[in-house]
Every structure is written in C-alpha cells, then in structure tokens.
N, C-alpha and C positions, 0 to 999 in steps of 0.2 A: 432440581437439575445442580450439577458439578462443575467446576471449569472444568473440566477434563471435555466438556461437549463442546469447546471452543478450542480444543489442539487433539482432534482425530491423529491416527496413524496415519498417514499421508492426506493426499488428495483423489488415490484412486479407488475404486473397491465397492462393494454396494454400501458395505457398510459404512466407510468412511463418506460416503457421497448423503447416504442418510442423516449424519452428525450434522457433517458443512450444511444440508437443507434446511437444519432443526435451528444450529445455531444460528445461519441471515436470516430465518423467521423473527428469533427474538431478538437480532439484530437491528430490523424493521421496527421495531414498537419502539426501540428506546430510546429514550432522549437523551443518553449524550451522544450518540450513536456516532456522530460527526467526529468530535470531540476523542470519540473514541480511534477514530481513523486518525485522525492529523497527531494523535500519538503514536501510533505504532509506522505511520510511516513517514514521521520524523527522528524516530529513534533506527527506523530500523529492522522491526519483527521481521523474524524470517520465519516464524513457527505460529499458525491458530490461524482461528479468525474473527479478524480485534474490527469494528465499525463494517461489520456485513462483508467483509471482502476477504479471500482468500488467499494466503504465501505469494501464489501465483497472479493473481488477479492485483492487489496493494504493488507487484515488481512489472505489471507490464504497464500499468499508471506511474510507476516511478520514471522507468521508461517514454512510456509517451511526453511526460511531461522536463525531461532533461531534452530530448528533439525537439518541442516549442520554444521553450529559452534557449538551446543552442540556435535556432532560425531566428530571433531577435535579436540576437548581438547583433551589432551593427561595428563598421570596422571604425567608423566616427567613434564609438565607445572605448575603441583600444587605445594605449599609450603610446605613446609616440617617442619612441626612443633614439632616434634614427643621430640626434645629436651627443647620443651618450658613449664615453666611452676615451 
C-alpha cells in the first residue's frame, strides 16, 4: 500500500471512488485516525483522504463548525467601543 491510495485523482469516477473506499477502510481501523483528521482540519489540507474524510467532507465539516461557532457568539462577548474616539 502506498500513499497514492489516499490521494486519488479527484473524488468522482469509478476508480477514484474505489480508492476512497479502500482508504476509508484503512482509516477506520487506524489507531491515529482522529489525530490524522485533526491535523488535516487544523492545517487545511485540501487534498487526499485524512482521518477517513475526503476533501469535500472536511470542507463541509469546517463550514458546519464555523456556523455553529457564529451562532454561539453572544453580543455580550463583543467589545464595547462606544467610548472610543
């Protein structure tokens, strides 16, 4: 098994889908899967299967996390700059 298994040419097409399926199966049994995924998310890896997720799956996860974070910011947490100037 080479690293190329985790870096198919795209996410579509029969061959790419088969490669992704194989990579995800390996990731599912990997003891460092969560560390791998955390690295990919924190460093914005754009290519390859990392921690069992494809680039589009990681992108979706980042967007959802950003929306959740935006909803949890309260107006009280913002700085009051009315007296500045």
